[in-house]
C-alpha positions in Angstrom: -23.1 -6.6 15.2 -25.2 -4.9 12.5 -23.8 -3.3 9.4 -24.3 0.1 10.9 -22.2 -0.6 13.9 -19.4 -2.0 11.7 -19.7 1.2 9.6 -19.2 3.4 12.6 -16.2 1.3 13.8 -14.8 1.7 10.3 -15.2 5.5 10.5 -13.5 5.7 13.9 -10.7 3.5 12.6 -10.3 5.5 9.5 -10.1 8.7 11.5 -7.4 7.2 13.7 -5.6 6.0 10.5 -5.3 9.6 9.2 -3.8 10.9 12.4 -1.5 8.0 13.1 -0.4 7.9 9.5 0.4 11.6 9.5 2.6 11.1 12.5 4.1 7.9 11.2 5.0 9.2 7.7 7.1 12.1 9.1 10.6 11.6 7.9 9.8 8.3 6.1 9.4 7.9 2.3 5.7 7.7 1.7 6.0 4.5 -0.4 8.0 2.8 2.4 5.4 3.9 4.9 2.6 2.5 2.8 4.5 -0.8 2.5 5.0 -1.1 6.3 1.3 -0.3 6.9 0.3 -2.9 4.2 2.4 -5.6 5.9 0.7 -4.9 9.2 -2.7 -5.1 7.5 -1.8 -8.4 5.8 -0.6 -10.0 9.0 -3.6 -8.7 11.0 -6.0 -9.9 8.3 -4.6 -13.4 8.2 -4.6 -13.6 12.0 -8.3 -12.7 11.9 -8.9 -15.3 9.2 -7.4 -18.1 11.3 -9.0 -16.7 14.5 -12.5 -17.0 12.8 -11.5 -20.4 11.3 -12.3 -19.1 7.8 -9.2 -20.4 6.1 -11.2 -23.5 5.0 -13.3 -21.4 2.7 -10.3 -20.5 0.5 -11.0 -23.4 -1.8 -14.5 -22.1 -2.4 -13.6 -18.7 -3.7 -14.5 -18.4 -7.3 -12.3 -17.1 -10.1 -14.7 -14.2 -10.5 -14.4 -13.3 -6.8 -10.6 -13.6 -6.9 -10.5 -11.3 -10.0 -12.6 -8.6 -8.3 -10.8 -8.9 -5.0 -7.5 -8.5 -6.9 -8.7 -5.5 -8.7 -10.0 -4.1 -5.4 -6.6 -4.7 -3.9 -4.9 -2.8 -6.7 -7.3 0.1 -6.2 -6.5 0.0 -2.5 -2.8 0.1 -3.2 -3.1 3.1 -5.4 -5.4 4.8 -2.9 -3.0 4.1 0.0 0.1 5.2 -1.9 -1.6 8.5 -2.9 -3.0 9.0 0.5 0.3 8.6 2.3 2.0 10.9 -0.2 -0.8 13.5 0.3 -0.4 13.2 4.1 3.3 13.7 3.8 2.8 16.9 1.7 -0.3 18.4 3.4 -2.1 18.7 6.7 -4.3 15.7 7.7 -7.2 18.1 8.4 -7.2 19.0 4.7 -6.2 15.6 3.2 -8.8 13.5 5.0 -11.9 15.5 3.7 -10.6 15.3 0.1 -10.0 11.6 0.5 -13.5 11.2 1.7 -14.8 12.6 -1.6 -14.6 8.9 -2.4 -18.1 8.8 -0.9 -20.0 10.5 -3.7 -17.9 8.5 -6.2 -18.8 5.3 -4.5 -22.5 6.1 -4.5 -22.4 7.0 -8.2 -20.7 3.8 -9.1 -23.1 1.8 -6.9 -26.0 3.3 -8.8 -24.4 2.8 -12.2 -22.7 -0.6 -11.8 -24.6 -2.3 -9.0 -28.0 -0.8 -9.7 -28.5 0.3 -6.1 -31.3 2.7 -5.5 -30.7 6.1 -3.9 -33.2 8.0 -1.8 -33.5 11.8 -1.8 -32.2 11.8 1.8 -29.0 9.9 0.8 -28.6 12.2 -2.2 -29.0 15.3 0.0 -26.6 14.0 2.7 -24.0 13.0 0.2 -24.4 16.4 -1.5 -23.8 18.2 1.7 -20.8 16.1 2.6 -19.4 16.7 -0.9 -19.8 20.5 -0.4 -18.1 20.2 2.9 -15.2 18.3 1.5 -14.8 20.8 -1.4 -14.9 23.7 1.1 -11.7 22.5 2.6 -9.9 23.2 -0.7 -9.9 27.0 -0.1 
């Protein structure tokens, strides 16, 4: 599969995540709901590691990679905890677009930290998506 197909699969899964989480968090403390979700993700990820026979590469992971993966994990934890609490307090149709404002932030960080170029088409598309996300606030 190409990166684009994986990106679309991710988008569909993320959409399902919002709806399923909104239903699942009902009557459950948001932190507990996040912990249950995280446990499922951990088990699923390790099953995939062994299914792909990638466990042998664990010795080859550099300290730098481990550091950045750990930091990414912490950011994911904060994101998930906040997301589940937001879903508990608000409608999924309003929470999800605001959560997706991570898109312009990701692109800005990719430009600043990773030196990735941005075309006018990407800038325009992200600008329109940002406007759309912000319109859900009213």
